[in-house]
C-alpha positions as CSV (number, residue, x, y, z in Angstrom):
1,X,0.0,0.0,0.0
2,X,2.7,2.5,1.0
3,X,4.9,1.3,-1.9
4,X,2.1,2.1,-4.3
5,X,1.8,5.6,-3.0
6,X,5.5,6.2,-3.2
7,X,6.1,4.9,-6.7
8,X,5.3,7.6,-9.3
9,X,5.0,10.4,-6.7
10,X,6.4,13.6,-8.1
11,X,9.0,15.2,-5.9
12,X,9.0,19.0,-5.8
13,X,12.3,20.7,-6.6
14,X,14.2,21.6,-3.5
15,X,12.4,19.1,-1.3
16,X,14.5,16.1,-0.3
17,X,13.2,12.8,-1.6
18,X,13.6,11.4,2.0
19,X,11.2,14.0,3.3
20,X,8.6,13.2,0.6
21,X,8.8,9.5,1.3
22,X,8.5,10.0,5.1
23,X,5.5,12.3,4.5
24,X,3.8,9.5,2.5
25,X,4.6,6.9,5.2
26,X,3.4,9.3,7.9
27,X,0.1,9.9,6.1
28,X,-0.4,6.2,5.5
29,X,0.3,5.4,9.2
30,X,-2.3,8.0,10.3
31,X,-4.9,6.4,8.0
32,X,-3.9,2.9,9.3
33,X,-4.1,3.9,13.0
34,X,-7.3,5.8,12.4
35,X,-7.7,9.5,11.6
36,X,-10.5,10.0,14.2
37,X,-9.8,9.9,17.9
38,X,-11.9,7.0,19.3
39,X,-13.7,8.0,22.5
40,X,-14.1,5.8,25.5
41,X,-17.8,5.2,25.7
42,X,-19.7,7.3,28.3
43,X,-23.4,8.3,28.4
44,X,-25.6,8.9,31.4
45,X,-26.8,5.6,32.8
46,X,-30.3,4.2,32.1
47,X,-32.0,3.5,35.3
48,X,-30.0,2.5,38.4
49,X,-27.4,0.3,36.8
50,X,-24.0,2.2,36.4
51,X,-21.8,2.1,33.3
52,X,-19.3,-0.6,33.8
53,X,-15.7,-0.8,32.5
54,X,-13.5,-3.9,32.6
55,X,-9.7,-3.6,32.4
56,X,-7.8,-6.7,31.2
57,X,-4.1,-7.4,30.7
58,X,-1.1,-9.2,32.0
59,X,0.6,-8.4,35.3
60,X,3.0,-5.5,34.9
61,X,1.3,-4.0,31.9
62,X,0.2,-0.9,33.9
63,X,-3.4,-2.0,34.2
64,X,-4.0,-0.9,37.8
65,X,-2.4,2.5,37.3
66,X,-4.6,3.0,34.2
67,X,-7.8,2.6,36.2
68,X,-7.6,6.1,37.9
69,X,-6.8,7.6,34.5
70,X,-10.0,6.1,33.1
71,X,-11.9,7.5,36.1
72,X,-10.5,11.0,35.6
73,X,-11.4,10.8,31.9
74,X,-15.0,9.7,32.7
75,X,-15.3,12.5,35.2
76,X,-14.2,15.0,32.6
77,X,-16.9,13.5,30.4
78,X,-19.6,14.3,33.0
79,X,-19.6,11.2,35.3
80,X,-20.2,12.1,38.9
81,X,-19.8,9.2,41.3
82,X,-17.2,6.7,40.0
83,X,-16.2,3.6,41.9
84,X,-12.9,1.6,41.3
85,X,-12.9,-2.1,42.3
86,X,-10.1,-4.6,42.3
87,X,-11.1,-8.1,41.3
88,X,-7.7,-9.6,42.0
89,X,-8.5,-12.0,44.9
90,X,-5.1,-13.8,44.6
91,X,-2.9,-10.8,45.1
92,X,-3.9,-8.6,48.1
93,X,-1.3,-6.0,47.2
94,X,-3.3,-5.3,44.0
95,X,-6.2,-3.9,46.0
96,X,-3.9,-2.0,48.2
97,X,-2.1,-0.5,45.2
98,X,-5.5,0.6,43.7
99,X,-6.6,2.1,47.0
100,X,-3.4,4.1,47.3
101,X,-3.7,5.4,43.8
102,X,-7.3,6.4,44.5
103,X,-6.4,8.1,47.8
104,X,-3.7,10.2,46.0
105,X,-6.1,11.2,43.3
106,X,-9.3,11.9,45.3
107,X,-11.1,8.9,43.8
108,X,-13.2,6.2,45.4
109,X,-11.8,2.7,45.7
110,X,-14.4,0.3,47.1
111,X,-12.6,-2.4,49.1
112,X,-13.6,-5.9,50.1
113,X,-12.1,-8.6,52.3
114,X,-11.2,-10.8,49.4
115,X,-13.1,-13.9,50.7
116,X,-15.4,-14.2,47.7
117,X,-14.6,-15.0,44.1
118,X,-14.0,-12.2,41.6
119,X,-17.4,-12.9,40.1
120,X,-19.1,-12.6,43.5
121,X,-17.3,-9.4,44.3
122,X,-18.3,-7.9,40.9
123,X,-22.0,-8.9,41.5
124,X,-21.8,-7.5,45.0
125,X,-20.7,-4.0,44.0
126,X,-23.0,-3.8,40.9
127,X,-25.9,-4.7,43.2
128,X,-24.8,-2.2,45.8
129,X,-24.5,0.6,43.2
130,X,-27.9,-0.2,41.8
131,X,-29.4,-0.1,45.3
132,X,-27.6,3.2,46.1
133,X,-28.8,4.6,42.8
134,X,-26.4,7.5,42.4
135,X,-23.3,5.7,41.1
136,X,-22.6,6.6,37.5
137,X,-19.7,4.2,36.7
138,X,-17.7,1.3,38.0
139,X,-14.2,0.5,36.8
140,X,-13.2,-3.1,37.5
141,X,-9.5,-4.0,37.6
142,X,-9.3,-7.7,36.8
143,X,-6.4,-9.9,37.9
144,X,-3.3,-9.8,35.8
145,X,-0.7,-12.6,35.4
146,X,3.0,-12.7,34.4
147,X,1.8,-14.8,31.5
148,X,-1.7,-15.5,30.1
149,X,-3.0,-18.8,31.6
150,X,-6.3,-20.7,31.0
151,X,-7.6,-20.2,34.6
152,X,-7.3,-16.4,34.1
153,X,-9.1,-16.5,30.8
154,X,-12.0,-18.6,32.2
155,X,-12.4,-16.1,35.0
156,X,-12.3,-13.2,32.5
157,X,-15.0,-14.8,30.5
158,X,-17.2,-15.3,33.6
159,X,-16.6,-11.7,34.7
160,X,-17.5,-10.4,31.2
161,X,-20.8,-12.3,31.3
162,X,-21.7,-11.0,34.8
163,X,-20.5,-7.4,34.4
164,X,-21.7,-7.0,30.8
165,X,-19.3,-4.1,30.5
166,X,-19.9,-1.0,28.3
167,X,-16.2,-1.2,27.5
168,X,-13.6,-4.0,27.9
169,X,-10.2,-2.3,27.6
170,X,-7.0,-4.2,27.0
171,X,-4.0,-2.6,28.7
172,X,-0.6,-3.2,27.0
173,X,2.9,-1.9,27.6
174,X,3.8,0.4,24.7
175,X,7.3,-0.8,24.7
176,X,6.6,-4.5,24.1
177,X,6.1,-4.3,20.3
178,X,5.0,-7.7,18.9
179,X,4.8,-9.2,22.4
180,X,1.8,-6.9,23.0
181,X,0.1,-8.5,20.0
182,X,0.6,-12.0,21.4
183,X,-1.1,-10.9,24.6
184,X,-3.9,-9.3,22.7
185,X,-4.5,-12.4,20.6
186,X,-4.8,-14.4,23.9
187,X,-7.7,-12.2,25.1
188,X,-9.2,-11.6,21.6
189,X,-12.0,-14.1,21.0
190,X,-12.4,-14.9,24.7
191,X,-13.9,-11.5,25.6
192,X,-15.3,-8.7,23.5
193,X,-12.5,-6.2,23.5
194,X,-13.6,-2.7,22.6
195,X,-10.3,-0.9,22.7
196,X,-6.8,-0.7,23.9
197,X,-4.8,1.5,26.3
198,X,-1.0,1.8,25.7
199,X,1.0,2.5,28.8
200,X,4.5,3.8,29.5
201,X,4.4,6.0,26.4
202,X,6.6,8.6,28.0
203,X,10.4,8.6,27.4
204,X,11.9,7.0,24.4
205,X,9.2,4.4,23.7
206,X,8.5,4.3,20.0
207,X,5.0,2.8,20.1
208,X,5.5,0.2,17.5
209,X,3.0,-1.8,19.6
210,X,0.2,0.5,18.3
211,X,0.8,-0.5,14.7
212,X,1.1,-4.2,15.6
213,X,-2.1,-4.1,17.6
214,X,-4.1,-2.5,14.9
215,X,-2.7,-4.8,12.3
216,X,-3.6,-8.0,14.1
217,X,-6.7,-7.1,16.1
218,X,-8.1,-3.9,14.6
219,X,-8.6,-2.6,18.1
220,X,-8.8,1.2,18.3
221,X,-6.3,2.7,20.7
222,X,-8.4,4.9,23.0
223,X,-5.9,6.4,25.5
224,X,-2.2,6.4,26.2
225,X,-0.5,6.6,29.6
226,X,2.5,8.9,29.9
227,X,3.3,8.5,33.6
228,X,2.2,6.9,36.9
229,X,-0.1,9.6,38.2
230,X,-3.9,9.7,37.5
231,X,-3.5,12.9,35.4
232,X,-0.7,11.4,33.3
233,X,-2.8,10.4,30.3
234,X,-3.6,11.6,26.8
235,X,-6.3,10.9,24.3
236,X,-5.0,8.8,21.4
237,X,-3.9,11.0,18.5
238,X,-2.8,9.1,15.4
239,X,-0.9,12.0,13.9
240,X,1.2,12.5,17.0
241,X,1.8,8.8,17.4
242,X,2.9,8.6,13.7
243,X,5.3,11.4,14.4
244,X,6.7,9.5,17.3
245,X,7.0,6.2,15.5
246,X,8.9,7.8,12.6
247,X,10.8,10.2,14.9
248,X,10.8,12.8,12.1
249,X,8.9,15.8,13.5
250,X,11.8,18.2,12.8
251,X,12.3,16.8,9.3
252,X,8.7,17.3,8.4
253,X,8.7,20.9,9.6
254,X,11.8,21.5,7.4
255,X,10.0,20.0,4.4
256,X,6.9,22.1,5.0
257,X,9.0,25.3,5.3
258,X,10.7,24.4,2.0
259,X,7.4,23.8,0.3
260,X,6.0,27.1,1.6
261,X,9.0,29.0,0.3
262,X,8.7,27.4,-3.1
263,X,5.0,28.3,-3.2
264,X,5.7,31.9,-2.2
265,X,8.4,32.1,-4.8
């Protein structure tokens, strides 16, 4: 597709061929990643049942730290009361981590004693929210693993059936590249993924995982994490990400200046 665009393209005098090629690659990447910014779904709830969001991914992907980011995003979209609930019954530290993140961000983490199953805990808090009536959204942080295992996938399937989430978001480390695709493929087909969140997109990460994820799963990337704090997130922007993948922002600006000077001349 990109080769077809490049072959036969007329190069303006004074503009380096490299800049022209990179511009074509950039434009094709933007189209491939999606020109429109995909929004995380949020509309005022119907009745007493809150909007539900299920976060999935492997351990260490940044899934738990992404939960407060989603909460902040939903609040910016008009959600009032938002609960965050850890469904990791095997790792008590996961609930403690989520509670600390919420405390530091003025968010509500609903805690439990961990005696029930993840499915029972999800049912408990959905029922409680429905009874209370003024809860707009619940974000469920599901259990992560160091690798994807069948027991986890069965639990995720059961949770999806019980929660019936408005969004099921796959959280992937932006620096993993093709490994992120293998993780996505493990979840894909077991639950109805609606989008992806790329974490650790600060620093020198090149975000090749974004292209790989789109190529294999077609999942829209809805948000990127650029730090550990709740406010350290950005809406996905395909143009900016294409710039980052190619690392050619300065070169493009030089090409644009050259074209402008030629047009003026």
